[in-house]
C-alpha positions in Angstrom: -35.1 -15.3 45.9 -34.7 -18.7 44.4 -31.3 -19.9 43.3 -31.5 -21.1 39.8 -28.8 -23.3 38.4 -28.1 -23.0 34.7 -27.2 -26.2 33.0 -25.4 -25.7 29.8 -24.7 -28.8 27.9 -21.8 -29.2 25.5 -23.9 -28.9 22.4 -25.2 -25.4 23.5 -21.8 -24.1 24.1 -20.5 -25.6 20.8 -23.4 -24.0 19.0 -22.7 -20.6 20.4 -19.0 -20.8 19.7 -19.6 -21.8 16.1 -22.1 -19.0 15.7 -19.6 -16.5 17.0 -16.9 -17.9 14.8 -19.2 -17.7 11.7 -20.0 -14.0 12.5 -16.3 -13.1 13.0 -15.4 -14.9 9.7 -18.2 -13.0 7.8 -17.1 -9.7 9.3 -13.4 -10.2 8.4 -14.3 -11.2 4.8 -16.6 -8.3 4.2 -14.4 -5.8 6.0 -11.5 -6.6 3.6 -13.6 -5.9 0.5 -13.0 -2.2 0.5 -9.3 -2.7 0.6 -9.3 -4.2 -2.9 -9.7 -0.8 -4.4 -9.1 1.4 -1.3 -11.8 3.3 0.5 -11.8 6.3 -1.8 -11.3 4.7 -5.1 -13.7 5.5 -7.9 -14.9 3.4 -10.8 -14.7 6.2 -13.3 -13.1 9.6 -13.5 -15.2 12.6 -12.5 -14.2 14.0 -15.9 -15.2 11.0 -18.0 -18.4 12.7 -19.1 -17.1 16.3 -19.1 -17.7 18.1 -22.4 -17.9 21.7 -21.4 -15.2 23.5 -23.4 -15.5 27.2 -23.2 -16.2 27.3 -19.4 -14.6 30.1 -17.4 -11.7 29.1 -15.2 -13.4 30.4 -12.1 -16.5 28.4 -12.7 -14.5 25.3 -13.4 -12.6 25.6 -10.1 -15.9 26.2 -8.2 -17.3 23.0 -9.7 -14.2 20.7 -9.4 -12.1 22.3 -6.7 -8.5 23.4 -6.7 -6.1 21.6 -9.0 -3.3 19.2 -7.8 -0.8 21.3 -9.7 -0.6 23.9 -12.4 1.5 25.5 -15.1 1.4 29.0 -16.5 3.0 30.8 -19.4 2.5 33.8 -21.7 2.2 32.5 -25.3 1.9 36.0 -26.9 1.4 39.5 -25.5 -2.4 38.9 -25.7 -2.6 35.2 -24.9 -2.0 33.8 -21.4 -2.0 30.0 -21.2 -2.7 28.2 -17.9 -2.7 24.4 -17.4 -4.5 22.9 -14.4 -3.8 19.3 -13.4 -6.2 17.1 -11.5 -5.1 13.7 -10.2 -7.7 11.1 -9.2 -7.5 7.6 -7.8 -9.5 5.2 -10.0 -9.3 1.6 -8.8 -5.5 0.8 -8.6 -4.5 3.8 -10.8 -3.6 7.4 -10.4 -5.0 9.3 -13.4 -3.9 12.9 -14.1 -6.0 15.0 -16.4 -4.8 18.3 -17.8 -7.1 21.3 -18.5 -5.7 24.1 -20.7 -7.1 27.6 -20.3 -6.4 30.4 -22.7 -7.2 33.8 -21.2 -9.2 32.0 -18.5 -11.4 30.1 -20.9 -11.1 26.3 -21.1 -9.9 25.3 -24.6 -8.6 21.7 -24.1 -8.9 18.7 -21.8 -6.5 15.7 -22.0 -5.5 12.7 -19.8 -1.7 13.1 -19.5 -0.7 10.3 -17.2 -1.9 7.0 -15.8 0.1 5.3 -13.1 -0.5 1.9 -11.5 0.1 2.3 -7.7 0.5 -1.3 -6.8 2.8 -2.1 -9.8 5.2 0.7 -8.7 5.2 -0.6 -5.2 6.0 -4.1 -6.4 8.8 -2.8 -8.6 10.3 -0.9 -5.6 10.1 -4.0 -3.4 11.8 -6.1 -6.1 14.6 -3.6 -6.3 15.2 -3.8 -2.6 15.5 -7.7 -2.6 
């Protein structure tokens, strides 16, 4: 076996270091991009194009999953009203949409609340100061 000596000059080492630093800088810049809106944030509500009034409650739940919360009351002897609430994260906001079912048939959809997550956090931090 021959012993080979590797001669690294200063330019070669500097070039490698600057390449590594460039790669690390690019990784850090692009890895922070999802944090702007969070990993699971959506651009639009999954209900933004919904227009299927009259759907049965069971079919609605099969399609959109279990609600975040619900309300229930008996309006008349023959009319049971149930409200299903779905909350979604859309960009920096939490959006709650209400679906009203009468006798298990969807009669109405309405956005009932929009909250800005980061604004609330800022307000709480300012109160602590």
